[in-house]
C-alpha positions in Angstrom: 262.7 -54.2 97.4 263.1 -56.2 94.1 266.8 -57.0 94.8 266.1 -58.1 98.2 263.1 -60.4 97.3 265.3 -61.7 94.5 268.0 -62.4 96.9 265.7 -64.3 99.3 264.6 -66.4 96.3 268.0 -67.4 95.2 268.6 -68.2 98.9 265.8 -70.3 99.2 266.9 -72.2 96.1 270.3 -72.8 97.2 268.9 -74.2 100.4 266.4 -76.3 98.5 269.3 -77.8 96.3 271.5 -78.5 99.1 268.6 -80.3 101.0 268.7 -82.8 98.0 270.8 -85.8 97.8 274.0 -85.1 96.2 275.8 -88.2 94.8 279.5 -88.0 93.7 280.0 -90.3 90.8 282.7 -91.0 88.1 282.4 -91.4 84.6 283.4 -95.2 84.8 280.4 -95.7 87.2 278.3 -93.7 84.9 279.2 -95.9 81.9 278.7 -99.0 84.2 275.3 -98.5 85.3 274.1 -97.3 81.6 275.3 -100.3 80.0 273.4 -102.2 82.4 270.2 -100.5 82.8 269.8 -98.2 79.8 266.6 -98.7 78.2 268.0 -98.0 74.5 270.5 -100.7 75.3 268.0 -103.4 76.6 265.5 -102.6 73.7 268.4 -103.0 71.1 269.1 -106.4 73.1 265.5 -107.4 72.5 265.8 -106.8 68.9 268.8 -109.2 68.7 266.5 -112.0 70.1 263.7 -111.2 67.9 266.0 -111.7 65.0 267.4 -114.8 66.9 263.7 -116.1 66.7 263.2 -115.5 63.3 266.6 -117.2 62.3 265.5 -120.2 64.7 262.3 -120.6 62.7 264.4 -121.3 59.4 265.3 -124.6 61.2 262.4 -126.1 59.7 264.4 -126.2 56.6 266.8 -128.8 57.9 264.9 -130.6 60.8 261.7 -132.9 60.4 258.2 -131.8 61.3 256.7 -134.2 63.7 253.1 -134.6 64.7 250.7 -136.8 66.5 247.1 -136.9 66.8 244.2 -139.3 68.2 241.3 -139.3 66.3 237.8 -140.6 67.1 234.9 -141.2 64.6 231.6 -143.2 64.4 230.3 -143.6 61.1 227.8 -145.5 58.9 229.3 -144.5 55.5 229.9 -147.8 53.8 233.4 -147.0 52.8 234.5 -145.4 56.0 232.8 -148.4 58.0 234.7 -150.9 55.7 238.1 -149.2 56.1 237.8 -148.7 59.7 237.3 -152.5 60.1 240.1 -153.1 57.8 242.3 -150.8 59.8 241.2 -152.3 63.0 241.8 -155.9 61.6 238.4 -157.1 62.4 237.1 -157.5 58.9 235.5 -161.1 58.3 233.9 -162.9 55.6 230.6 -161.7 56.3 231.5 -158.3 56.1 231.7 -159.0 52.1 227.6 -159.5 52.2 226.6 -156.8 49.7 223.7 -155.7 52.4 226.2 -155.1 55.1 228.3 -153.6 52.9 225.7 -151.3 51.5 224.2 -150.7 54.9 226.7 -151.2 57.6 226.0 -150.8 61.2 227.6 -148.0 63.1 231.4 -148.4 63.9 233.5 -146.6 66.1 237.3 -146.3 65.2 240.0 -144.6 67.5 243.1 -144.0 65.6 246.5 -142.5 67.1 248.8 -141.4 64.1 252.3 -140.1 64.2 253.3 -138.2 61.2 256.8 -137.1 60.1 257.8 -134.7 57.2 261.4 -134.3 56.5 262.8 -131.8 53.9 265.3 -132.9 51.6 266.0 -130.4 49.1 264.3 -126.9 49.4 266.8 -124.6 47.9 264.7 -121.5 48.1 264.5 -122.3 52.1 268.0 -122.7 52.5 268.8 -119.2 51.0 266.1 -117.9 53.4 268.0 -119.3 56.2 271.1 -117.6 54.9 269.0 -114.4 55.0 268.0 -114.6 58.2 271.4 -115.4 59.6 272.6 -112.1 58.0 270.1 -110.3 59.6 270.6 -111.7 63.0 274.4 -110.7 62.4 273.4 -107.3 61.1 271.1 -106.6 64.3 273.7 -107.8 66.5 276.3 -105.2 65.1 273.3 -102.7 65.2 273.2 -103.3 69.1 276.8 -102.7 69.2 276.9 -99.5 67.5 273.8 -98.3 69.7 275.9 -99.0 73.0 278.9 -97.2 71.4 276.1 -94.0 70.5 274.8 -94.3 74.2 278.6 -94.1 75.5 278.9 -90.9 73.5 275.8 -89.8 74.9 277.3 -90.1 78.6 280.5 -88.7 77.6 278.7 -85.7 76.3 276.4 -85.7 79.4 279.1 -85.9 82.0 281.2 -83.1 80.4 278.0 -81.0 80.5 278.0 -81.8 84.2 281.7 -80.8 84.7 281.1 -77.6 82.9 277.9 -76.8 84.8 279.9 -76.9 87.9 282.6 -75.1 86.6 280.2 -72.6 85.8 278.8 -72.4 89.4 282.5 -72.3 90.3 283.3 -69.1 88.4 280.2 -67.4 89.5 280.6 -67.9 92.9 284.2 -66.3 92.8 282.6 -63.6 90.7 280.0 -63.2 93.5 282.7 -63.0 96.1 284.4 -60.2 94.1 281.3 -58.3 93.5 280.4 -58.2 97.2 283.9 -57.1 98.2 283.5 -54.5 95.4 280.4 -53.5 96.8 281.9 -53.2 100.3 284.7 -51.0 99.1 282.1 -49.0 96.8 280.0 -48.4 99.9 283.1 -47.2 102.0 284.3 -44.8 99.4 280.6 -43.4 99.2 280.4 -42.9 102.9 283.7 -40.8 102.4 282.4 -38.9 99.4 284.7 -40.7 96.8 281.9 -42.2 94.8 278.3 -41.2 93.8 275.3 -43.1 94.6 274.8 -44.0 91.1 278.1 -45.8 91.3 277.2 -48.0 94.3 273.9 -48.8 92.5 275.7 -50.0 89.5 277.9 -52.4 91.9 274.6 -53.8 93.6 273.2 -54.5 90.4 276.2 -56.5 89.1 276.0 -58.3 92.4 272.3 -59.0 91.7 273.1 -60.3 88.2 275.8 -62.6 89.6 273.2 -64.0 91.9 270.9 -64.7 88.9 273.3 -66.4 86.9 274.1 -68.7 89.8 270.6 -69.5 90.0 270.4 -70.7 86.2 273.9 -72.6 86.5 272.4 -74.6 89.4 269.2 -75.2 87.7 271.5 -76.4 84.7 273.1 -78.8 87.3 269.6 -80.4 88.1 268.9 -80.7 84.3 272.0 -82.6 83.5 271.8 -84.9 86.5 268.3 -85.6 85.5 269.4 -86.3 82.3 272.1 -88.7 83.3 269.6 -90.3 85.8 267.3 -91.2 82.5 270.4 -92.8 80.5 270.9 -94.8 83.8 267.3 -95.4 84.5 267.5 -94.4 88.1 264.1 -92.9 89.2 265.4 -91.1 92.4 266.7 -88.5 90.1 269.7 -87.3 92.7 271.7 -84.2 92.0 275.0 -85.6 90.7 278.6 -84.1 91.0 281.5 -85.7 89.2 284.4 -86.7 91.0 286.8 -85.1 88.6 287.1 -81.6 87.1 286.6 -80.6 83.6 290.0 -80.5 81.8 291.5 -80.8 78.3 291.2 -84.4 77.0 294.6 -85.2 75.0 293.2 -88.3 73.4 294.6 -89.7 70.2 293.2 -88.6 66.8 291.9 -91.4 64.8 292.6 -92.3 61.3 291.3 -89.8 58.4 289.1 -92.5 56.8 285.9 -94.0 58.0 287.0 -97.7 59.0 285.3 -100.4 56.9 284.8 -102.5 60.1 282.7 -100.1 62.0 280.0 -101.8 63.4 277.1 -99.8 61.8 278.7 -100.1 58.3 279.4 -104.0 58.8 275.7 -104.1 59.7 274.5 -102.5 56.4 276.7 -104.8 54.6 275.3 -107.6 56.1 271.7 -106.2 55.8 272.6 -105.9 51.8 274.0 -109.3 51.9 270.6 -110.5 53.4 268.6 -109.0 50.3 270.9 -110.7 48.2 270.2 -114.1 49.6 266.3 -113.1 49.6 266.7 -112.5 45.8 268.3 -115.9 45.5 265.8 -117.6 47.4 263.0 -116.1 45.1 264.9 -117.5 42.1 265.5 -120.9 43.7 261.6 -121.0 44.1 261.3 -121.8 40.3 263.0 -125.4 41.1 261.5 -128.4 42.5 261.2 -129.2 46.1 262.0 -132.8 47.3 260.7 -134.1 50.6 260.2 -137.3 52.7 257.3 -138.1 54.8 255.9 -141.2 56.7 253.0 -142.0 59.2 252.4 -144.5 61.8 249.0 -145.3 62.7 247.5 -147.4 65.5 243.7 -148.5 65.2 241.0 -149.8 67.5 237.4 -149.7 68.6 238.1 -148.5 72.0 239.8 -145.2 72.9 243.5 -144.8 73.4 244.0 -148.5 72.6 246.0 -150.0 69.5 245.3 -153.5 68.6 246.4 -153.2 65.2 249.3 -150.7 63.4 250.6 -149.9 60.3 252.9 -147.4 58.7 253.6 -145.6 55.5 256.5 -143.5 54.2 257.7 -142.1 50.9 259.0 -139.2 49.0 257.4 -136.6 47.1 259.1 -134.4 44.1 257.1 -131.8 43.7 257.4 -128.6 40.9 255.1 -125.5 41.0 255.4 -125.0 37.4 253.4 -121.6 37.0 251.8 -119.5 39.4 250.7 -116.8 36.9 253.3 -113.9 37.2 253.5 -114.3 41.3 257.1 -115.6 41.5 258.3 -113.3 38.3 257.0 -110.3 40.2 258.5 -111.3 43.7 261.8 -112.1 42.2 261.9 -108.7 40.6 260.8 -107.0 43.5 263.6 -108.7 45.5 266.3 -107.9 43.0 265.2 -104.1 43.1 265.4 -104.4 47.0 268.9 -105.7 46.9 270.0 -103.1 44.6 268.6 -100.4 46.4 270.4 -101.7 49.5 273.6 -101.5 47.7 273.3 -97.9 46.8 271.9 -97.2 50.5 275.3 -98.7 51.6 277.4 -96.5 49.3 275.5 -93.4 50.3 276.1 -94.0 54.0 279.9 -94.7 53.6 280.0 -91.4 51.5 277.7 -89.4 54.2 279.7 -90.6 57.1 283.1 -90.0 55.4 281.7 -86.2 54.9 280.7 -86.3 58.4 284.4 -87.4 59.9 285.9 -84.7 57.8 283.7 -82.1 59.3 284.3 -83.3 62.6 288.0 -83.4 62.3 287.8 -79.8 61.1 285.6 -79.0 63.8 288.2 -80.4 66.2 291.0 -78.6 64.9 288.8 -75.3 65.2 288.2 -76.4 68.8 291.6 -76.6 69.5 292.5 -73.1 67.9 289.6 -71.4 70.0 290.7 -73.2 73.1 294.3 -71.6 72.9 292.5 -68.2 72.0 290.2 -68.6 75.1 293.0 -69.3 77.3 295.0 -66.4 76.3 291.9 -64.1 76.3 291.0 -65.6 80.0 294.6 -64.6 81.4 294.9 -61.2 79.6 291.4 -60.3 81.1 292.6 -61.7 84.5 295.5 -59.5 84.6 293.3 -56.4 83.6 291.0 -56.9 86.3 293.8 -57.2 89.0 295.2 -54.0 87.8 291.9 -52.2 87.8 291.1 -53.8 91.2 294.1 -52.3 92.7 293.5 -48.9 91.1 289.8 -48.8 92.3 290.8 -49.7 96.1 293.0 -46.6 96.0 290.3 -44.5 94.4 292.1 -44.3 90.8 289.7 -46.4 88.9 286.0 -45.6 87.6 283.4 -48.0 88.9 282.2 -48.5 85.6 285.8 -49.7 84.2 286.2 -52.0 87.1 282.9 -53.6 86.4 283.4 -54.1 82.9 286.8 -55.7 83.5 284.9 -57.9 86.3 282.2 -58.9 83.7 284.7 -59.8 81.0 286.8 -61.6 83.1 284.0 -63.9 84.3 282.9 -64.1 80.8 286.3 -65.3 79.6 286.5 -67.9 82.1 283.1 -69.3 81.0 284.3 -69.0 77.6 287.3 -70.9 78.1 285.5 -73.8 80.3 283.0 -74.0 77.3 285.7 -74.2 74.7 287.3 -77.2 76.9 284.0 -78.9 76.7 283.7 -78.2 72.7 287.2 -79.6 72.3 286.6 -82.9 74.4 283.4 -83.4 72.9 284.5 -82.9 69.3 287.6 -85.2 69.9 284.8 -88.0 71.5 282.8 -87.5 68.3 285.7 -88.0 66.0 286.6 -91.2 67.8 283.2 -92.4 67.7 282.8 -91.7 64.0 286.4 -93.4 63.3 285.8 -96.5 65.8 286.4 -99.9 64.2 284.8 -102.7 66.1 284.9 -106.0 64.2 288.3 -107.8 64.1 
């Protein structure tokens, strides 16, 4: 009874899976959609735009600061009233009367002012600009490396999908064999050649395969959903690869981590940025030279300008002492620079070790692949012999079931070894991928 219920559940699941949309897709199509829509890649592009905005802010070191204002005042302050009349060009001899000077009547002044400030020599600002540029270049390279990592994730997920379909294929063939063996066992039982326990053992094997098929089909949906997340596809279709899982014979990369790999170049540029910040902090001890100028229009009516005047000049400013603030800031930036150098050295060493480990993993995968293929072929031949003998009533049911189980297991192990080999190769290529020319 339990077996019948389980079979009905499996049938229901199979019908449900078949009713869903199945989309055939190639790895190139997945990569194209991922590179266009993937949220992680899009966020890395926004990081680049943020760094570009930080760099653009440093243009203030080179370009002038221009502002315009319109001010309206009404005053009886003696000094302000006299100055306002003077700015408006309406001062007369009577305005020098001491009584009028000390007790002026209210006067309105409307002033339009254009101000320009132009940096001429700000060495610390120039080095801050260089640091921002290095940071921008580093984040651009980080974005490149992010896309390379997502490409690796696509490779892995796509191969997992291929493996999932291979698993279903193997189990479906095992199911056919199990059903055929069940038919033969029932015939032999009816003729008195087998015991009831042998027939039950064959039925249990068929039920086990059905259960494994259920999990294998669930895995197809799981991997399809993950690929949909990578592609930012909210419809979550059941995906099916257009090609099958085969051994990848791609070229093996050099033994050393390339110096021009995107993430390593990014860390070098980050270290360079810290160095530029340190130099900027040292340059803050030097004077700054800035030019300035204003052009003013004054009138006693709003948005008018009967009189005008200008002022321009230059300022050399040298802030000699700010307690120990600048000394402490320079000491901190120097320590950050030294830390970035050590971190870069450590990162290179760790990645070289990881590449060495990945290469050994690839060699192990190649050896395991050869052994798995040999074991699969041997188990296949063993099953063929035992099946023939079982059909003639010369083989025990338990031996046949063992051979059948072993062959299915060796097939799954072989395809798993193909996946491990292909992923190990892709990972080695990822670790040794040079980017910058």
